[in-house]
LOLOKE-422161 format. One record per residue (C-alpha): x, y, z. Coordinates in steps of 0.5 Angstrom, whole numbers, plus 500, padded with zeros to 3 digits. Example, Ala and Ser with C-alpha at 12.3 -4.5 7.8 and 13.67 -1.06 7.14 Angstrom:
2
(pt (525,491,516))
(pt (527,498,514))
//
This chain:
373
(pt (487,217,288))
(pt (492,222,290))
(pt (499,221,287))
(pt (505,220,292))
(pt (510,220,287))
(pt (513,227,290))
(pt (513,225,297))
(pt (516,218,296))
(pt (522,222,292))
(pt (523,227,297))
(pt (523,221,303))
(pt (528,217,298))
(pt (532,224,297))
(pt (532,225,305))
(pt (534,218,307))
(pt (540,218,301))
(pt (543,224,305))
(pt (542,221,312))
(pt (546,215,309))
(pt (551,219,306))
(pt (552,223,313))
(pt (552,217,317))
(pt (557,214,312))
(pt (554,207,312))
(pt (559,203,309))
(pt (564,206,314))
(pt (560,204,319))
(pt (559,197,317))
(pt (567,196,317))
(pt (567,199,324))
(pt (562,194,326))
(pt (566,188,324))
(pt (572,191,327))
(pt (568,192,334))
(pt (565,185,333))
(pt (572,182,333))
(pt (574,186,339))
(pt (568,184,343))
(pt (569,177,341))
(pt (576,177,344))
(pt (576,172,351))
(pt (580,178,354))
(pt (576,183,353))
(pt (573,184,360))
(pt (580,184,363))
(pt (580,192,362))
(pt (573,194,364))
(pt (573,201,361))
(pt (575,199,354))
(pt (570,193,354))
(pt (564,198,356))
(pt (567,203,350))
(pt (567,197,345))
(pt (560,194,347))
(pt (557,201,348))
(pt (560,203,341))
(pt (558,197,338))
(pt (551,198,340))
(pt (550,205,337))
(pt (553,203,331))
(pt (549,197,330))
(pt (542,200,332))
(pt (544,206,326))
(pt (545,201,321))
(pt (539,197,322))
(pt (535,203,323))
(pt (537,206,316))
(pt (537,199,313))
(pt (530,198,316))
(pt (527,205,313))
(pt (530,203,306))
(pt (527,197,306))
(pt (520,200,308))
(pt (521,206,303))
(pt (522,201,297))
(pt (515,197,300))
(pt (511,203,301))
(pt (512,205,293))
(pt (509,198,291))
(pt (504,199,296))
(pt (501,205,293))
(pt (502,202,286))
(pt (498,196,288))
(pt (493,200,291))
(pt (492,204,285))
(pt (492,198,280))
(pt (486,195,284))
(pt (483,201,286))
(pt (483,199,293))
(pt (481,204,299))
(pt (483,200,305))
(pt (490,199,302))
(pt (491,206,300))
(pt (489,208,307))
(pt (494,203,310))
(pt (500,206,305))
(pt (498,213,307))
(pt (499,211,314))
(pt (505,208,313))
(pt (508,214,309))
(pt (506,219,315))
(pt (510,214,320))
(pt (516,214,315))
(pt (516,221,314))
(pt (516,222,322))
(pt (521,217,323))
(pt (526,219,318))
(pt (525,226,320))
(pt (527,225,327))
(pt (533,221,324))
(pt (535,227,320))
(pt (535,231,326))
(pt (539,226,329))
(pt (545,227,324))
(pt (546,234,326))
(pt (548,231,333))
(pt (556,232,332))
(pt (558,235,338))
(pt (564,232,342))
(pt (559,230,348))
(pt (553,229,344))
(pt (553,221,344))
(pt (553,221,351))
(pt (548,220,356))
(pt (545,226,359))
(pt (544,228,367))
(pt (539,232,368))
(pt (537,236,374))
(pt (530,240,375))
(pt (530,245,380))
(pt (524,250,382))
(pt (525,258,382))
(pt (521,264,383))
(pt (514,262,385))
(pt (514,259,391))
(pt (510,252,392))
(pt (507,253,385))
(pt (514,253,382))
(pt (516,247,386))
(pt (509,244,383))
(pt (512,246,376))
(pt (518,242,377))
(pt (514,236,379))
(pt (510,237,373))
(pt (517,238,368))
(pt (520,232,371))
(pt (513,228,369))
(pt (514,231,362))
(pt (521,229,361))
(pt (520,222,364))
(pt (514,221,360))
(pt (518,223,354))
(pt (523,218,356))
(pt (518,212,357))
(pt (515,213,350))
(pt (522,213,347))
(pt (524,207,351))
(pt (530,210,354))
(pt (531,208,361))
(pt (531,213,367))
(pt (535,213,373))
(pt (533,218,379))
(pt (539,219,382))
(pt (536,225,387))
(pt (529,226,389))
(pt (528,232,394))
(pt (521,232,396))
(pt (518,239,398))
(pt (514,240,404))
(pt (507,242,401))
(pt (507,240,394))
(pt (512,238,388))
(pt (520,238,389))
(pt (526,242,391))
(pt (530,238,386))
(pt (530,232,382))
(pt (536,229,379))
(pt (536,223,374))
(pt (540,220,368))
(pt (537,218,361))
(pt (541,212,359))
(pt (541,212,352))
(pt (546,214,347))
(pt (545,221,344))
(pt (541,223,350))
(pt (545,229,352))
(pt (545,231,344))
(pt (538,230,344))
(pt (536,234,351))
(pt (542,239,351))
(pt (537,244,348))
(pt (532,243,354))
(pt (537,247,358))
(pt (535,253,361))
(pt (529,256,365))
(pt (522,254,363))
(pt (516,258,365))
(pt (509,256,367))
(pt (503,261,367))
(pt (496,258,370))
(pt (491,259,375))
(pt (494,257,382))
(pt (491,250,385))
(pt (494,253,391))
(pt (491,260,392))
(pt (484,260,395))
(pt (482,266,391))
(pt (484,262,384))
(pt (489,267,382))
(pt (493,267,376))
(pt (500,265,378))
(pt (507,265,374))
(pt (512,260,376))
(pt (519,258,374))
(pt (523,252,374))
(pt (530,251,371))
(pt (533,245,367))
(pt (541,243,368))
(pt (543,238,362))
(pt (550,236,362))
(pt (553,230,359))
(pt (555,224,363))
(pt (563,223,363))
(pt (565,216,365))
(pt (571,217,370))
(pt (575,211,371))
(pt (576,209,379))
(pt (583,209,378))
(pt (589,213,375))
(pt (595,210,372))
(pt (601,213,373))
(pt (607,213,368))
(pt (613,211,372))
(pt (617,216,366))
(pt (613,222,369))
(pt (615,222,376))
(pt (621,223,380))
(pt (622,219,386))
(pt (627,222,392))
(pt (629,219,398))
(pt (631,222,405))
(pt (631,221,412))
(pt (625,221,416))
(pt (624,226,421))
(pt (619,227,427))
(pt (615,222,430))
(pt (615,214,428))
(pt (620,211,433))
(pt (627,210,433))
(pt (627,205,427))
(pt (624,210,422))
(pt (629,216,424))
(pt (636,212,422))
(pt (635,210,415))
(pt (633,214,408))
(pt (626,211,408))
(pt (622,217,407))
(pt (620,218,400))
(pt (618,224,396))
(pt (614,223,389))
(pt (614,229,384))
(pt (609,228,378))
(pt (613,232,373))
(pt (607,234,368))
(pt (602,237,373))
(pt (608,239,379))
(pt (604,235,384))
(pt (608,233,390))
(pt (607,228,395))
(pt (611,224,400))
(pt (611,219,406))
(pt (615,217,411))
(pt (610,213,416))
(pt (613,207,414))
(pt (619,203,416))
(pt (621,201,409))
(pt (623,205,403))
(pt (618,200,399))
(pt (612,201,404))
(pt (613,209,403))
(pt (614,209,396))
(pt (607,205,395))
(pt (603,209,400))
(pt (606,215,396))
(pt (604,212,390))
(pt (597,211,392))
(pt (596,218,395))
(pt (599,221,388))
(pt (594,217,384))
(pt (588,220,389))
(pt (590,227,387))
(pt (591,226,380))
(pt (584,223,380))
(pt (581,229,384))
(pt (585,233,379))
(pt (581,229,373))
(pt (575,230,376))
(pt (576,238,377))
(pt (578,238,370))
(pt (571,235,368))
(pt (567,239,372))
(pt (570,245,369))
(pt (569,242,362))
(pt (562,241,364))
(pt (561,248,366))
(pt (563,251,360))
(pt (559,246,356))
(pt (553,248,361))
(pt (554,255,360))
(pt (552,261,365))
(pt (546,260,370))
(pt (541,265,369))
(pt (536,267,374))
(pt (530,263,375))
(pt (525,268,374))
(pt (522,273,369))
(pt (526,275,363))
(pt (530,269,363))
(pt (526,263,360))
(pt (527,259,354))
(pt (520,257,353))
(pt (513,259,356))
(pt (507,254,358))
(pt (501,258,358))
(pt (495,255,361))
(pt (491,261,363))
(pt (488,265,360))
(pt (489,261,353))
(pt (493,255,352))
(pt (500,255,348))
(pt (507,252,349))
(pt (512,257,345))
(pt (519,256,345))
(pt (522,263,345))
(pt (529,261,341))
(pt (526,257,335))
(pt (519,260,335))
(pt (516,253,335))
(pt (509,253,339))
(pt (503,248,340))
(pt (496,249,343))
(pt (496,242,345))
(pt (498,244,352))
(pt (496,237,355))
(pt (499,232,350))
(pt (506,237,351))
(pt (506,236,359))
(pt (504,229,358))
(pt (511,228,354))
(pt (509,229,347))
(pt (515,234,346))
(pt (519,231,340))
(pt (517,237,336))
(pt (520,242,341))
(pt (526,238,342))
(pt (528,237,334))
(pt (527,245,333))
(pt (532,246,339))
(pt (537,241,336))
(pt (536,245,329))
(pt (537,251,333))
(pt (543,249,337))
(pt (546,247,330))
(pt (545,253,327))
(pt (548,257,333))
(pt (554,253,332))
(pt (555,254,325))
(pt (554,261,325))
(pt (560,266,324))
(pt (562,269,330))
(pt (560,276,328))
(pt (553,273,327))
(pt (552,271,334))
//
């Protein structure tokens, strides 16, 4: 009967390291504070704040329960091996071996999750798949990739919302945009961003020739934007002046027009359409809030573009991963070296090994000194 003491000690050390990285006592303090906030009767008076509180509460609660659950299962597993050895029970030993393998995989995945410490890693993910070079085959390949990630999310229990679906004329899709609605979805999938290359016998070629197809994944974090921007009265300058132009006699005889300058941004808006200064001011404030919201959205878009990085040509030499179905079976990531000959399961969504390797690779790139990059 094999001695699993070394394996159990290794798992214990890994879990202890995870507990230190997550700082479980600190999380428990934060959890209690969030529970108090969530219980306040006026919580939903501020929907944005309420969503932030409840979302964070869900994430922290899940992390604490997960770690505590693994600790309890690991303690029980040691007893399972002891009892199986004392009673020389092969069935009990088999059950313990199975639980050991499961715990190794699950704790290993949680260890990788602790590497997700980027500013946007906790966010949900917005993913777009578009075909590249390869014609109909690439459109079909884009559809295959959509199915692969959809099956992966389904296995994980992550909700997926399809926001855009552009069907291609002959086969496949021209574009798919979907949101993975789970905490840390962006950090988990960020390493999948890039060009994916497929080599196979084309089902659309009547001569059954080998075809190379490309599709690109664009992965960005979902950034929550409020529906309105609060304008601080201390940050604006209001000037009034006499209206001019069309509007009738009453408009042109009083200082009813309003010009508002937003001092931090330099944005200037004015309104002179209404008869009263109060009405013009209210209208100008609405226009200013709209312009500030658009400015905020543009800044967020620029930030997302920086995170996303430059777009590569979706063609030869640009891929991050190859999926070869002919003349041999192999999926290989060109950055991490991770590979698998089980192409069927991979295309059916069993991609955790590739995702976790990419997470480690991203962390190594982030930690590397500038001269090493």
